[in-house]
C-alpha positions in Angstrom: -130.2 206.7 -57.8 -131.9 209.4 -55.7 -130.0 211.7 -53.3 -131.6 209.8 -50.4 -130.3 206.5 -51.7 -126.8 207.9 -52.1 -127.0 209.4 -48.6 -128.2 206.1 -47.2 -125.1 204.3 -48.7 -122.8 207.0 -47.2 -124.5 206.8 -43.8 -124.3 203.0 -43.7 -120.6 203.2 -44.4 -119.7 205.9 -41.9 -121.9 204.4 -39.2 -120.4 200.9 -39.6 -116.8 202.4 -39.4 -117.7 204.3 -36.2 -119.4 201.2 -34.7 -116.3 199.1 -35.3 -114.0 201.6 -33.7 -116.3 201.8 -30.6 -117.2 198.1 -30.3 -113.8 196.4 -31.0 -112.0 197.9 -27.9 -114.9 196.5 -25.8 -114.3 193.1 -27.4 -110.6 193.3 -26.5 -111.4 194.1 -22.9 -114.0 191.3 -22.7 -111.5 188.8 -24.1 -108.9 189.9 -21.6 -111.3 189.6 -18.7 -112.5 186.2 -19.8 -109.2 184.9 -21.0 -110.4 184.3 -24.6 -107.4 184.0 -26.8 -106.1 182.3 -29.9 -103.4 180.0 -28.5 -100.1 179.8 -30.6 -99.1 176.4 -31.8 -96.7 174.9 -34.4 -99.1 175.5 -37.3 -100.0 179.1 -36.5 -97.9 182.1 -37.5 -98.4 184.2 -34.4 -96.3 183.6 -31.3 -98.3 185.5 -28.6 -101.8 185.3 -27.1 -104.3 187.3 -29.3 -108.0 187.7 -28.7 -110.0 186.0 -31.5 -113.5 187.5 -31.3 -113.0 190.4 -33.8 -115.8 189.0 -36.0 -118.2 189.6 -33.2 -118.5 193.2 -34.4 -119.4 192.3 -38.0 -123.1 191.4 -37.9 -124.2 193.9 -35.3 -122.4 196.6 -37.2 -124.0 195.6 -40.5 -127.4 195.3 -38.9 -127.3 198.7 -37.2 -126.1 200.4 -40.4 -128.7 198.8 -42.6 -131.5 199.8 -40.2 -130.4 203.4 -40.1 -129.8 203.5 -43.9 -133.3 202.1 -44.6 -134.7 204.9 -42.4 -132.8 207.5 -44.5 -134.0 206.0 -47.8 -137.6 206.1 -46.7 -137.7 209.8 -45.9 -140.1 211.4 -48.3 -139.5 209.1 -51.2 -142.0 206.3 -51.8 -139.9 205.0 -54.7 -137.0 204.3 -52.2 -139.0 201.8 -50.2 -137.3 198.5 -50.0 -139.2 195.5 -51.2 -138.2 192.6 -49.0 -137.8 189.4 -51.1 -138.1 185.9 -49.6 -134.5 185.2 -50.4 -133.5 188.4 -48.5 -135.2 187.0 -45.4 -133.5 183.6 -46.0 -130.2 185.3 -46.3 -130.5 187.3 -43.1 -131.7 184.3 -41.1 -128.9 182.1 -42.5 -126.4 184.8 -41.8 -127.4 185.0 -38.2 -127.1 181.2 -37.9 -123.7 181.1 -39.5 -122.6 184.0 -37.3 -123.9 182.3 -34.2 -122.1 179.1 -35.0 -118.9 181.1 -35.5 -119.2 182.8 -32.1 -119.9 179.5 -30.4 -116.8 178.0 -32.0 -114.7 180.9 -31.0 -115.9 180.7 -27.4 -116.0 176.9 -26.7 -114.9 175.2 -29.9 -117.0 173.1 -32.3 -116.3 170.0 -34.4 -115.5 170.9 -38.0 -118.2 168.5 -39.2 -120.8 170.4 -37.2 -119.8 173.7 -38.7 -119.8 172.1 -42.2 -123.3 170.7 -41.7 -124.6 174.2 -40.7 -122.9 175.7 -43.7 -124.7 173.2 -46.0 -128.1 173.9 -44.3 -127.8 177.6 -44.5 -126.6 177.5 -48.1 -129.7 175.4 -49.0 -132.1 178.1 -47.8 -131.2 180.5 -50.7 -132.1 178.2 -53.7 -135.1 177.0 -51.7 -136.3 180.6 -51.7 -135.5 181.2 -55.4 -132.0 182.5 -55.4 -129.7 180.2 -57.3 -127.1 180.2 -60.1 -129.3 179.8 -63.2 -126.7 180.8 -65.9 -123.0 180.2 -66.5 -122.7 182.6 -69.4 -120.9 180.2 -71.7 -118.5 178.6 -69.2 -117.8 175.1 -70.5 -120.4 175.9 -73.2 -123.2 176.1 -70.6 -125.6 179.0 -70.5 -129.0 178.3 -68.9 -128.9 176.2 -65.8 -132.0 174.3 -64.8 -133.2 174.5 -61.1 -132.4 170.8 -60.4 -128.8 171.5 -61.3 -128.6 175.1 -60.1 -129.7 174.1 -56.6 -126.8 171.8 -55.7 -124.4 174.1 -57.6 -125.4 177.1 -55.6 -125.1 175.2 -52.3 -121.7 174.0 -53.3 -120.5 177.4 -54.4 -121.7 179.2 -51.2 -120.3 176.5 -48.9 -117.0 176.5 -50.8 -116.5 180.2 -50.7 -117.4 180.3 -47.0 -114.7 177.7 -46.3 -112.2 179.4 -48.6 -112.3 182.6 -46.6 -112.3 180.6 -43.3 -109.3 178.6 -44.3 -107.2 181.4 -45.8 -107.4 183.4 -42.6 -103.9 182.6 -41.6 -101.9 185.8 -41.4 -102.7 189.4 -40.3 -105.1 191.1 -42.7 -105.3 188.3 -45.3 -109.0 187.2 -45.0 -110.1 190.8 -44.3 -108.0 192.2 -47.1 -109.1 189.7 -49.7 -112.7 190.2 -48.6 -112.4 194.0 -48.8 -111.1 193.8 -52.3 -114.0 191.5 -53.3 -116.5 193.7 -51.6 -115.3 196.8 -53.5 -115.9 194.9 -56.7 -119.4 193.8 -55.5 -120.1 197.4 -54.5 -119.4 198.5 -58.1 -121.6 195.6 -59.4 -124.6 196.5 -57.3 -124.1 200.2 -57.5 -124.0 200.0 -61.3 -127.1 197.9 -61.3 -128.9 200.4 -59.1 -129.6 197.8 -56.4 -129.1 200.1 -53.5 -130.1 197.7 -50.7 -127.3 195.3 -51.7 -124.9 198.2 -52.0 -125.8 199.2 -48.5 -125.0 195.7 -47.2 -121.7 195.7 -49.0 -120.5 199.2 -47.8 -121.7 198.3 -44.2 -119.4 195.3 -44.2 -116.5 197.3 -45.8 -117.0 199.9 -43.1 -116.8 197.5 -40.1 -113.8 195.8 -41.7 -111.8 199.0 -41.7 -111.4 199.3 -37.9 -111.0 195.5 -37.6 -108.1 195.7 -40.1 -106.5 198.5 -38.2 -106.5 196.5 -35.0 -105.6 193.2 -36.8 -102.6 194.5 -38.8 -101.2 197.3 -36.8 -102.4 196.6 -33.2 -99.9 195.5 -30.6 -100.7 192.3 -28.7 -98.6 193.4 -25.7 -100.8 196.5 -25.5 -104.0 194.5 -25.8 -104.7 196.2 -29.1 -104.5 193.3 -31.5 -107.3 191.0 -32.5 -108.2 188.2 -34.9 -111.6 187.8 -36.5 -112.0 184.2 -35.5 -114.6 181.9 -37.1 -117.3 184.4 -36.1 -115.7 186.8 -38.7 -114.4 184.5 -41.4 -117.6 182.4 -41.6 -119.7 185.6 -41.7 -117.5 187.1 -44.5 -117.4 183.9 -46.5 -121.2 183.5 -46.4 -121.9 187.1 -47.4 -119.4 186.8 -50.3 -121.0 183.5 -51.4 -124.4 185.2 -51.3 -123.1 188.2 -53.3 -121.5 186.0 -55.9 -124.7 184.0 -56.4 -126.8 187.2 -56.6 -124.4 188.6 -59.2 -124.4 185.4 -61.3 -128.2 185.0 -61.3 -130.0 186.0 -64.4 -133.1 187.9 -63.0 -134.5 190.2 -65.8 -136.9 192.2 -63.6 -134.2 193.4 -61.2 -130.8 192.4 -62.5 -130.5 190.8 -66.0 -127.6 188.5 -66.4 -124.3 189.9 -67.7 -121.3 187.8 -68.8 -119.0 190.7 -67.8 -120.5 190.9 -64.3 -120.1 187.1 -64.0 -116.5 187.3 -65.0 -115.9 190.1 -62.5 -117.6 188.3 -59.7 -115.5 185.1 -60.4 -112.3 187.1 -60.6 -112.8 188.8 -57.3 -112.7 185.4 -55.5 -110.0 183.6 -57.6 -107.2 183.7 -55.0 -108.9 182.3 -51.9 -110.9 179.8 -53.9 -107.9 178.5 -56.0 -105.7 178.3 -52.9 -108.3 176.1 -51.1 -108.8 173.9 -54.1 -105.1 173.3 -54.2 -104.9 172.6 -50.5 -107.8 170.1 -50.7 -106.3 168.3 -53.7 -103.0 168.1 -51.8 -104.7 166.6 -48.7 -106.5 164.0 -50.9 -103.3 163.1 -52.7 -101.4 162.7 -49.4 -104.4 161.0 -47.6 -104.7 163.7 -45.0 -108.1 164.5 -43.3 -109.9 167.3 -45.2 -110.9 169.1 -42.0 -107.5 169.1 -40.4 -105.5 172.4 -40.6 -102.0 172.5 -42.1 -99.3 174.8 -43.2 -99.7 174.4 -47.0 -101.5 177.6 -47.9 -99.9 180.2 -50.2 -99.2 182.5 -47.2 -97.4 179.8 -45.4 -95.1 179.2 -48.4 -94.3 182.9 -48.7 -93.4 183.1 -45.0 -91.2 180.0 -45.3 -89.4 181.8 -48.1 -88.5 184.5 -45.7 -91.3 187.1 -46.2 -92.8 188.9 -43.3 -96.5 188.7 -42.7 -97.0 192.2 -44.2 -94.9 191.3 -47.2 -96.9 188.1 -47.8 -100.1 190.1 -47.4 -99.1 192.7 -50.0 -98.0 190.0 -52.4 -101.3 188.1 -52.2 -103.4 191.2 -52.4 -101.4 192.3 -55.4 -102.0 188.9 -57.0 -105.7 189.2 -56.4 -105.9 192.6 -58.0 -103.8 191.4 -60.9 -106.2 188.5 -61.5 -109.1 190.9 -61.7 -107.4 193.3 -64.0 -106.0 190.7 -66.4 -109.2 188.7 -66.5 -111.3 191.7 -67.4 -108.8 192.7 -70.1 -108.7 189.2 -71.6 -112.5 189.0 -71.5 -112.6 191.7 -74.2 -111.1 189.3 -76.7 -111.7 185.7 -75.4 -114.5 183.8 -73.6 -114.7 182.8 -70.0 -113.6 179.1 -70.4 -110.1 179.8 -71.8 -109.7 182.6 -69.2 -110.4 180.2 -66.3 -108.0 177.6 -67.8 -105.3 180.3 -68.1 -106.0 181.3 -64.4 -105.7 177.7 -63.3 -102.4 177.2 -65.3 -100.9 180.4 -63.9 -101.8 179.6 -60.3 -100.5 176.0 -60.7 -97.2 177.1 -62.1 -96.8 179.7 -59.4 -97.5 177.2 -56.7 -95.0 174.7 -58.2 -92.3 177.4 -58.3 -93.1 178.4 -54.8 -92.9 174.8 -53.6 -89.6 174.2 -55.3 -88.1 177.4 -53.9 -89.3 176.5 -50.4 -87.8 173.0 -50.7 -84.5 174.3 -51.9 -84.2 176.8 -49.2 -85.1 174.3 -46.4 -82.7 171.7 -47.8 -79.9 174.3 -47.9 -80.7 175.2 -44.2 -80.8 171.6 -43.2 -77.4 171.0 -44.9 
């Protein structure tokens, strides 16, 4: 990595942080003028009107930071010139579409099936342009994955991760915090692989998340200083994380040869939101509830029903996410990925059963 590449990464991060702190107050004022708020209801945790367009800052902040960082990289160093791949163009175009759909949903509301259709379409563009999961590194005994199987697998994974981040955005700082932890891991992955353009994308998103988290977690609604990311933010975060996971998983010898350890790390970074949504979907199927309807059955809802505050639930879940990463990487030094995934599922299942039992006992005691 050249000094200009390192400088570009630093500039991208700092610029996105500054952009967020400048842009988000403007969003708050706009939401106040136009009366654009997330309305409290029985399902939601918050009790006051809160602006929901925080995610509006994400894509502009990332874009500006990338443009400036590319300029820094190109100064006097021909080897730092970025080669734009077809899938990079597809990613950017798809990201803009996902972001636009999220903004429209935050402003006027969209049917969940429309959003899901757009997610499928945008996810399809990446394997169509050559970016797809082509190796599972021994998971379930599978190594090389042919294109005919990798295409639908990639679409499924990106769409699922996108929805996982969207659905877990239920308390202050949760979606942003889990995304930031995952992004730190992906920053290590791409920095270690010397893929500077991807590292720039990651640090740009981390940078713009910092001011958002400050307003989301510690901002006061009565002072017009609190904001939610809305679908414009959660869908954007989820799509980028899905893209980064697929890029990390793809075996691409010229640029980034496949690595079982990297695959394990990428998987571990997303365990908590993905497992939580899998459990919620299975619960809805078992109880014959519509898949697209929101409920109060996520892990953060259970923790709050046990008496935790939002901040306590946030710390618990973020700690759980860090623990999964640390333990999985430690286990991977001695056992393969398949038993690790099975252990992860078993631990998460037992934890959910215990939480459910504690919630039921507490609520029965209160009712009595």
